[in-house]
mmCIF file as gemmi writes it, N, C-alpha and C atoms, coordinates in Angstrom:
data_model
loop_
_atom_site.group_PDB
_atom_site.id
_atom_site.type_symbol
_atom_site.label_atom_id
_atom_site.label_alt_id
_atom_site.label_comp_id
_atom_site.label_asym_id
_atom_site.label_entity_id
_atom_site.label_seq_id
_atom_site.pdbx_PDB_ins_code
_atom_site.Cartn_x
_atom_site.Cartn_y
_atom_site.Cartn_z
_atom_site.occupancy
_atom_site.B_iso_or_equiv
_atom_site.pdbx_formal_charge
_atom_site.auth_seq_id
_atom_site.auth_asym_id
_atom_site.pdbx_PDB_model_num
ATOM 1 N N . MET Axp A 1 ? -7.148 5.285 3.469 1 0 ? 1 A 1
ATOM 2 C CA . MET Axp A 1 ? -7.372 5.06 2.869 1 0 ? 1 A 1
ATOM 3 C C . MET Axp A 1 ? -6.571 3.176 2.356 1 0 ? 1 A 1
ATOM 4 N N . PRO Axp A 2 ? -6.828 2.681 2.889 1 0 ? 2 A 1
ATOM 5 C CA . PRO Axp A 2 ? -5.883 1.29 2.959 1 0 ? 2 A 1
ATOM 6 C C . PRO Axp A 2 ? -6.639 0.882 1.435 1 0 ? 2 A 1
ATOM 7 N N . GLN Axp A 3 ? -5.18 0.19 0.102 1 0 ? 3 A 1
ATOM 8 C CA . GLN Axp A 3 ? -5.266 -0.472 -0.997 1 0 ? 3 A 1
ATOM 9 C C . GLN Axp A 3 ? -6.555 -2.115 -0.545 1 0 ? 3 A 1
ATOM 10 N N . ILE Axp A 4 ? -7.151 -1.564 -1.57 1 0 ? 4 A 1
ATOM 11 C CA . ILE Axp A 4 ? -7.967 -3.36 -1.649 1 0 ? 4 A 1
ATOM 12 C C . ILE Axp A 4 ? -7.149 -4.444 -2.816 1 0 ? 4 A 1
ATOM 13 N N . MET Axp A 5 ? -6.889 -5.811 -1.756 1 0 ? 5 A 1
ATOM 14 C CA . MET Axp A 5 ? -6.009 -6.711 -2.722 1 0 ? 5 A 1
ATOM 15 C C . MET Axp A 5 ? -6.367 -7.855 -3.074 1 0 ? 5 A 1
ATOM 16 N N . ASN Axp A 6 ? -6.52 -8.959 -3.663 1 0 ? 6 A 1
ATOM 17 C CA . ASN Axp A 6 ? -7.491 -10.18 -4.303 1 0 ? 6 A 1
ATOM 18 C C . ASN Axp A 6 ? -6.243 -10.717 -3.815 1 0 ? 6 A 1
ATOM 19 N N . ARG Axp A 7 ? -6.242 -12.48 -3.313 1 0 ? 7 A 1
ATOM 20 C CA . ARG Axp A 7 ? -5.848 -13.46 -3.646 1 0 ? 7 A 1
ATOM 21 C C . ARG Axp A 7 ? -6.874 -14.395 -3.627 1 0 ? 7 A 1
ATOM 22 N N . LYS Axp A 8 ? -6.886 -15.413 -4.618 1 0 ? 8 A 1
ATOM 23 C CA . LYS Axp A 8 ? -7.435 -15.712 -5.215 1 0 ? 8 A 1
ATOM 24 C C . LYS Axp A 8 ? -8.883 -16.019 -4.582 1 0 ? 8 A 1
ATOM 25 N N . GLY Axp A 9 ? -9.323 -14.632 -5.138 1 0 ? 9 A 1
ATOM 26 C CA . GLY Axp A 9 ? -11.018 -14.358 -5.259 1 0 ? 9 A 1
ATOM 27 C C . GLY Axp A 9 ? -11.35 -13.433 -4.012 1 0 ? 9 A 1
ATOM 28 N N . VAL Axp A 10 ? -10.289 -12.928 -2.895 1 0 ? 10 A 1
ATOM 29 C CA . VAL Axp A 10 ? -10.491 -12.791 -1.469 1 0 ? 10 A 1
ATOM 30 C C . VAL Axp A 10 ? -10.361 -11.422 -1.65 1 0 ? 10 A 1
ATOM 31 N N . GLU Axp A 11 ? -11.026 -10.803 -1.126 1 0 ? 11 A 1
ATOM 32 C CA . GLU Axp A 11 ? -10.175 -9.191 -0.678 1 0 ? 11 A 1
ATOM 33 C C . GLU Axp A 11 ? -9.712 -8.733 0.382 1 0 ? 11 A 1
ATOM 34 N N . PHE Axp A 12 ? -8.219 -8.047 0.617 1 0 ? 12 A 1
ATOM 35 C CA . PHE Axp A 12 ? -7.819 -7.929 1.451 1 0 ? 12 A 1
ATOM 36 C C . PHE Axp A 12 ? -6.922 -6.568 2.141 1 0 ? 12 A 1
ATOM 37 N N . SER Axp A 13 ? -6.609 -6.405 2.678 1 0 ? 13 A 1
ATOM 38 C CA . SER Axp A 13 ? -6.354 -4.937 3.22 1 0 ? 13 A 1
ATOM 39 C C . SER Axp A 13 ? -5.506 -5.243 3.849 1 0 ? 13 A 1
ATOM 40 N N . VAL Axp A 14 ? -4.118 -4.088 3.62 1 0 ? 14 A 1
ATOM 41 C CA . VAL Axp A 14 ? -2.481 -3.675 4.348 1 0 ? 14 A 1
ATOM 42 C C . VAL Axp A 14 ? -2.72 -2.201 4.917 1 0 ? 14 A 1
ATOM 43 N N . VAL Axp A 15 ? -2.358 -2.506 6.605 1 0 ? 15 A 1
ATOM 44 C CA . VAL Axp A 15 ? -2.548 -1.581 6.623 1 0 ? 15 A 1
ATOM 45 C C . VAL Axp A 15 ? -1.421 -0.19 6.89 1 0 ? 15 A 1
ATOM 46 N N . LEU Axp A 16 ? -0.369 0.397 7.614 1 0 ? 16 A 1
ATOM 47 C CA . LEU Axp A 16 ? 0.494 0.644 7.772 1 0 ? 16 A 1
ATOM 48 C C . LEU Axp A 16 ? 0.181 1.557 9.381 1 0 ? 16 A 1
ATOM 49 N N . LEU Axp A 17 ? -0.304 0.879 10.43 1 0 ? 17 A 1
ATOM 50 C CA . LEU Axp A 17 ? -0.879 1.038 11.796 1 0 ? 17 A 1
ATOM 51 C C . LEU Axp A 17 ? 0.944 1.596 12.348 1 0 ? 17 A 1
ATOM 52 N N . GLU Axp A 18 ? 2.068 1.421 12.27 1 0 ? 18 A 1
ATOM 53 C CA . GLU Axp A 18 ? 3.115 2.483 13.034 1 0 ? 18 A 1
ATOM 54 C C . GLU Axp A 18 ? 4.256 2.248 12.012 1 0 ? 18 A 1
ATOM 55 N N . THR Axp A 19 ? 5.575 2.389 12.293 1 0 ? 19 A 1
ATOM 56 C CA . THR Axp A 19 ? 6.779 2.26 11.417 1 0 ? 19 A 1
ATOM 57 C C . THR Axp A 19 ? 7.023 0.619 12.334 1 0 ? 19 A 1
ATOM 58 N N . GLY Axp A 20 ? 7.074 0.233 10.614 1 0 ? 20 A 1
ATOM 59 C CA . GLY Axp A 20 ? 7.613 -0.971 10.911 1 0 ? 20 A 1
ATOM 60 C C . GLY Axp A 20 ? 6.484 -2.43 11.4 1 0 ? 20 A 1
ATOM 61 N N . VAL Axp A 21 ? 4.963 -1.861 11.542 1 0 ? 21 A 1
ATOM 62 C CA . VAL Axp A 21 ? 4.086 -2.669 12.189 1 0 ? 21 A 1
ATOM 63 C C . VAL Axp A 21 ? 2.751 -2.382 11.185 1 0 ? 21 A 1
ATOM 64 N N . TRP Axp A 22 ? 2.513 -3.19 10.161 1 0 ? 22 A 1
ATOM 65 C CA . TRP Axp A 22 ? 1.284 -3.15 9.742 1 0 ? 22 A 1
ATOM 66 C C . TRP Axp A 22 ? -0.001 -4.379 9.937 1 0 ? 22 A 1
ATOM 67 N N . ARG Axp A 23 ? -1.179 -3.991 9.866 1 0 ? 23 A 1
ATOM 68 C CA . ARG Axp A 23 ? -2.055 -4.744 10.521 1 0 ? 23 A 1
ATOM 69 C C . ARG Axp A 23 ? -2.966 -5.254 8.424 1 0 ? 23 A 1
ATOM 70 N N . TRP Axp A 24 ? -3.225 -6.741 8.606 1 0 ? 24 A 1
ATOM 71 C CA . TRP Axp A 24 ? -4.031 -7.228 7.172 1 0 ? 24 A 1
ATOM 72 C C . TRP Axp A 24 ? -5.291 -7.334 7.376 1 0 ? 24 A 1
ATOM 73 N N . GLN Axp A 25 ? -6.422 -7.602 6.811 1 0 ? 25 A 1
ATOM 74 C CA . GLN Axp A 25 ? -7.502 -7.833 6.819 1 0 ? 25 A 1
ATOM 75 C C . GLN Axp A 25 ? -8.603 -8.471 6.293 1 0 ? 25 A 1
ATOM 76 N N . PHE Axp A 26 ? -8.665 -9.185 6.486 1 0 ? 26 A 1
ATOM 77 C CA . PHE Axp A 26 ? -9.522 -10.467 5.551 1 0 ? 26 A 1
ATOM 78 C C . PHE Axp A 26 ? -11.036 -10.787 5.652 1 0 ? 26 A 1
ATOM 79 N N . GLN Axp A 27 ? -11.755 -11.27 4.351 1 0 ? 27 A 1
ATOM 80 C CA . GLN Axp A 27 ? -13.363 -11.838 4.979 1 0 ? 27 A 1
ATOM 81 C C . GLN Axp A 27 ? -13.247 -12.881 4.046 1 0 ? 27 A 1
ATOM 82 N N . ILE Axp A 28 ? -13.745 -13.974 4.93 1 0 ? 28 A 1
ATOM 83 C CA . ILE Axp A 28 ? -14.137 -15.216 3.95 1 0 ? 28 A 1
ATOM 84 C C . ILE Axp A 28 ? -15.973 -16.028 4.591 1 0 ? 28 A 1
ATOM 85 N N . ASP Axp A 29 ? -16.158 -16.418 3.736 1 0 ? 29 A 1
ATOM 86 C CA . ASP Axp A 29 ? -18.3 -16.785 3.933 1 0 ? 29 A 1
ATOM 87 C C . ASP Axp A 29 ? -18.274 -15.905 5.636 1 0 ? 29 A 1
ATOM 88 N N . GLY Axp A 30 ? -18.213 -14.706 5.528 1 0 ? 30 A 1
ATOM 89 C CA . GLY Axp A 30 ? -18.706 -13.235 6.192 1 0 ? 30 A 1
ATOM 90 C C . GLY Axp A 30 ? -17.991 -13.878 7.529 1 0 ? 30 A 1
ATOM 91 N N . THR Axp A 31 ? -16.845 -14.323 7.726 1 0 ? 31 A 1
ATOM 92 C CA . THR Axp A 31 ? -16.098 -14.446 9.249 1 0 ? 31 A 1
ATOM 93 C C . THR Axp A 31 ? -14.639 -13.973 8.581 1 0 ? 31 A 1
ATOM 94 N N . VAL Axp A 32 ? -14.436 -12.046 9.603 1 0 ? 32 A 1
ATOM 95 C CA . VAL Axp A 32 ? -13.77 -11.478 9.331 1 0 ? 32 A 1
ATOM 96 C C . VAL Axp A 32 ? -12.151 -11.805 10.237 1 0 ? 32 A 1
ATOM 97 N N . ARG Axp A 33 ? -10.989 -11.54 9.882 1 0 ? 33 A 1
ATOM 98 C CA . ARG Axp A 33 ? -9.668 -12.866 10.135 1 0 ? 33 A 1
ATOM 99 C C . ARG Axp A 33 ? -8.615 -11.266 9.339 1 0 ? 33 A 1
ATOM 100 N N . MET Axp A 34 ? -7.964 -10.571 10.929 1 0 ? 34 A 1
ATOM 101 C CA . MET Axp A 34 ? -7.406 -10.102 10.943 1 0 ? 34 A 1
ATOM 102 C C . MET Axp A 34 ? -5.734 -10.228 11.917 1 0 ? 34 A 1
ATOM 103 N N . GLY Axp A 35 ? -4.491 -9.367 11.785 1 0 ? 35 A 1
ATOM 104 C CA . GLY Axp A 35 ? -3.83 -10.188 12.476 1 0 ? 35 A 1
ATOM 105 C C . GLY Axp A 35 ? -2.975 -8.616 12.199 1 0 ? 35 A 1
ATOM 106 N N . THR Axp A 36 ? -0.961 -8.791 13.026 1 0 ? 36 A 1
ATOM 107 C CA . THR Axp A 36 ? -0.345 -7.725 12.555 1 0 ? 36 A 1
ATOM 108 C C . THR Axp A 36 ? 0.791 -8.555 12.065 1 0 ? 36 A 1
ATOM 109 N N . THR Axp A 37 ? 1.895 -7.908 11.285 1 0 ? 37 A 1
ATOM 110 C CA . THR Axp A 37 ? 3.337 -8.202 10.923 1 0 ? 37 A 1
ATOM 111 C C . THR Axp A 37 ? 3.645 -7.168 10.95 1 0 ? 37 A 1
ATOM 112 N N . LYS Axp A 38 ? 5.228 -7.36 12.094 1 0 ? 38 A 1
ATOM 113 C CA . LYS Axp A 38 ? 6.03 -6.789 12.391 1 0 ? 38 A 1
ATOM 114 C C . LYS Axp A 38 ? 7.659 -6.464 11.079 1 0 ? 38 A 1
ATOM 115 N N . THR Axp A 39 ? 7.023 -5.624 9.681 1 0 ? 39 A 1
ATOM 116 C CA . THR Axp A 39 ? 8.3 -5.547 8.594 1 0 ? 39 A 1
ATOM 117 C C . THR Axp A 39 ? 7.935 -4.175 8.34 1 0 ? 39 A 1
ATOM 118 N N . ASN Axp A 40 ? 9.287 -4.251 7.677 1 0 ? 40 A 1
ATOM 119 C CA . ASN Axp A 40 ? 8.598 -2.512 6.882 1 0 ? 40 A 1
ATOM 120 C C . ASN Axp A 40 ? 8.993 -2.862 5.714 1 0 ? 40 A 1
ATOM 121 N N . LEU Axp A 41 ? 8.423 -4.052 4.912 1 0 ? 41 A 1
ATOM 122 C CA . LEU Axp A 41 ? 8.131 -3.822 4.164 1 0 ? 41 A 1
ATOM 123 C C . LEU Axp A 41 ? 6.742 -3.785 3.658 1 0 ? 41 A 1
ATOM 124 N N . LYS Axp A 42 ? 5.781 -3.001 3.28 1 0 ? 42 A 1
ATOM 125 C CA . LYS Axp A 42 ? 4.089 -3.644 2.988 1 0 ? 42 A 1
ATOM 126 C C . LYS Axp A 42 ? 4.365 -5.02 2.317 1 0 ? 42 A 1
ATOM 127 N N . GLY Axp A 43 ? 5.091 -5.017 1.023 1 0 ? 43 A 1
ATOM 128 C CA . GLY Axp A 43 ? 5.477 -6.708 0.26 1 0 ? 43 A 1
ATOM 129 C C . GLY Axp A 43 ? 5.402 -7.627 1.605 1 0 ? 43 A 1
ATOM 130 N N . MET Axp A 44 ? 5.953 -7.617 2.545 1 0 ? 44 A 1
ATOM 131 C CA . MET Axp A 44 ? 6.05 -9.023 2.961 1 0 ? 44 A 1
ATOM 132 C C . MET Axp A 44 ? 5.253 -8.6 3.573 1 0 ? 44 A 1
ATOM 133 N N . ALA Axp A 45 ? 4.291 -7.34 4.642 1 0 ? 45 A 1
ATOM 134 C CA . ALA Axp A 45 ? 3.125 -7.861 5.554 1 0 ? 45 A 1
ATOM 135 C C . ALA Axp A 45 ? 1.487 -7.92 3.784 1 0 ? 45 A 1
ATOM 136 N N . ALA Axp A 46 ? 1.946 -8.288 3.219 1 0 ? 46 A 1
ATOM 137 C CA . ALA Axp A 46 ? 0.706 -8.191 2.124 1 0 ? 46 A 1
ATOM 138 C C . ALA Axp A 46 ? 1.508 -10.161 1.951 1 0 ? 46 A 1
ATOM 139 N N . ARG Axp A 47 ? 2.222 -9.892 1.342 1 0 ? 47 A 1
ATOM 140 C CA . ARG Axp A 47 ? 1.867 -12.017 1.761 1 0 ? 47 A 1
ATOM 141 C C . ARG Axp A 47 ? 2.161 -12.33 3.197 1 0 ? 47 A 1
ATOM 142 N N . LYS Axp A 48 ? 2.18 -12.03 4.321 1 0 ? 48 A 1
ATOM 143 C CA . LYS Axp A 48 ? 1.803 -13.214 5.293 1 0 ? 48 A 1
ATOM 144 C C . LYS Axp A 48 ? -0.175 -12.756 5.25 1 0 ? 48 A 1
ATOM 145 N N . ALA Axp A 49 ? -0.263 -11.758 4.505 1 0 ? 49 A 1
ATOM 146 C CA . ALA Axp A 49 ? -1.812 -11.954 4.59 1 0 ? 49 A 1
ATOM 147 C C . ALA Axp A 49 ? -2.412 -12.645 3.696 1 0 ? 49 A 1
ATOM 148 N N . GLU Axp A 50 ? -1.347 -13.455 2.809 1 0 ? 50 A 1
ATOM 149 C CA . GLU Axp A 50 ? -2.174 -14.355 1.297 1 0 ? 50 A 1
ATOM 150 C C . GLU Axp A 50 ? -1.376 -15.813 1.917 1 0 ? 50 A 1
ATOM 151 N N . MET Axp A 51 ? -0.647 -15.61 2.528 1 0 ? 51 A 1
ATOM 152 C CA . MET Axp A 51 ? -0.534 -16.63 3.324 1 0 ? 51 A 1
ATOM 153 C C . MET Axp A 51 ? -1.662 -17.047 4.364 1 0 ? 51 A 1
ATOM 154 N N . ARG Axp A 52 ? -2.291 -16.485 4.767 1 0 ? 52 A 1
ATOM 155 C CA . ARG Axp A 52 ? -2.98 -16.942 6.228 1 0 ? 52 A 1
ATOM 156 C C . ARG Axp A 52 ? -4.592 -16.962 5.366 1 0 ? 52 A 1
ATOM 157 N N . ILE Axp A 53 ? -4.805 -15.96 3.866 1 0 ? 53 A 1
ATOM 158 C CA . ILE Axp A 53 ? -5.912 -16.466 3.241 1 0 ? 53 A 1
ATOM 159 C C . ILE Axp A 53 ? -6.059 -17.57 2.189 1 0 ? 53 A 1
ATOM 160 N N . ASP Axp A 54 ? -4.171 -18.455 2.538 1 0 ? 54 A 1
ATOM 161 C CA . ASP Axp A 54 ? -3.997 -19.735 1.176 1 0 ? 54 A 1
ATOM 162 C C . ASP Axp A 54 ? -4.803 -20.732 2.806 1 0 ? 54 A 1
ATOM 163 N N . GLN Axp A 55 ? -4.057 -20.499 3.667 1 0 ? 55 A 1
ATOM 164 C CA . GLN Axp A 55 ? -4.36 -21.406 5.291 1 0 ? 55 A 1
ATOM 165 C C . GLN Axp A 55 ? -6.134 -21.817 4.846 1 0 ? 55 A 1
ATOM 166 N N . GLU Axp A 56 ? -6.655 -20.732 5.475 1 0 ? 56 A 1
ATOM 167 C CA . GLU Axp A 56 ? -8.008 -20.714 5.728 1 0 ? 56 A 1
ATOM 168 C C . GLU Axp A 56 ? -8.44 -20.891 4.335 1 0 ? 56 A 1
ATOM 169 N N . LEU Axp A 57 ? -8.343 -20.99 2.562 1 0 ? 57 A 1
ATOM 170 C CA . LEU Axp A 57 ? -8.976 -21.523 2.314 1 0 ? 57 A 1
ATOM 171 C C . LEU Axp A 57 ? -8.873 -22.85 1.724 1 0 ? 57 A 1
ATOM 172 N N . LYS Axp A 58 ? -7.593 -23.815 2.465 1 0 ? 58 A 1
ATOM 173 C CA . LYS Axp A 58 ? -7.516 -24.842 2.794 1 0 ? 58 A 1
ATOM 174 C C . LYS Axp A 58 ? -7.609 -25.793 3.407 1 0 ? 58 A 1
ATOM 175 N N . MET Axp A 59 ? -8.005 -25.352 4.501 1 0 ? 59 A 1
ATOM 176 C CA . MET Axp A 59 ? -9.302 -25.561 6.115 1 0 ? 59 A 1
ATOM 177 C C . MET Axp A 59 ? -10.292 -25.953 5.294 1 0 ? 59 A 1
ATOM 178 N N . GLN Axp A 60 ? -10.845 -24.951 4.661 1 0 ? 60 A 1
ATOM 179 C CA . GLN Axp A 60 ? -12.279 -24.761 4.315 1 0 ? 60 A 1
ATOM 180 C C . GLN Axp A 60 ? -12.351 -26.321 3.242 1 0 ? 60 A 1
ATOM 181 N N . ARG Axp A 61 ? -11.298 -26.398 2.008 1 0 ? 61 A 1
ATOM 182 C CA . ARG Axp A 61 ? -11.676 -27.364 1.106 1 0 ? 61 A 1
ATOM 183 C C . ARG Axp A 61 ? -11.563 -29.155 2.09 1 0 ? 61 A 1
ATOM 184 N N . SER Axp A 62 ? -11.063 -28.865 3.444 1 0 ? 62 A 1
ATOM 185 C CA . SER Axp A 62 ? -10.454 -30.117 3.899 1 0 ? 62 A 1
ATOM 186 C C . SER Axp A 62 ? -11.933 -30.643 4.258 1 0 ? 62 A 1
ATOM 187 N N . LEU Axp A 63 ? -12.733 -29.45 5.05 1 0 ? 63 A 1
ATOM 188 C CA . LEU Axp A 63 ? -13.731 -29.757 5.32 1 0 ? 63 A 1
ATOM 189 C C . LEU Axp A 63 ? -14.911 -30.142 4.761 1 0 ? 63 A 1
ATOM 190 N N . VAL Axp A 64 ? -15.076 -29.601 3.259 1 0 ? 64 A 1
ATOM 191 C CA . VAL Axp A 64 ? -15.899 -29.62 2.419 1 0 ? 64 A 1
ATOM 192 C C . VAL Axp A 64 ? -15.919 -31.327 1.714 1 0 ? 64 A 1
ATOM 193 N N . ARG Axp A 65 ? -15.084 -31.676 2.105 1 0 ? 65 A 1
ATOM 194 C CA . ARG Axp A 65 ? -14.492 -32.637 1.517 1 0 ? 65 A 1
ATOM 195 C C . ARG Axp A 65 ? -15.08 -33.709 2.66 1 0 ? 65 A 1
ATOM 196 N N . ASN Axp A 66 ? -15.385 -33.448 3.981 1 0 ? 66 A 1
ATOM 197 C CA . ASN Axp A 66 ? -15.055 -34.356 5.376 1 0 ? 66 A 1
ATOM 198 C C . ASN Axp A 66 ? -16.789 -34.847 5.26 1 0 ? 66 A 1
């Protein structure tokens, strides 16, 4: 069972698929985003998910301003 984490109000999870491969997933406004990261460290995989969440939130703010 994946551990649910939170970044800026967005819940996300990181799950080990196989040795050195993690899948991360989150949802913003009903749209699910997921990806994989090759690393042996769960923390690094979580950081990749956090960076992607930051990117998505930044794009949303940009669309709202225009």
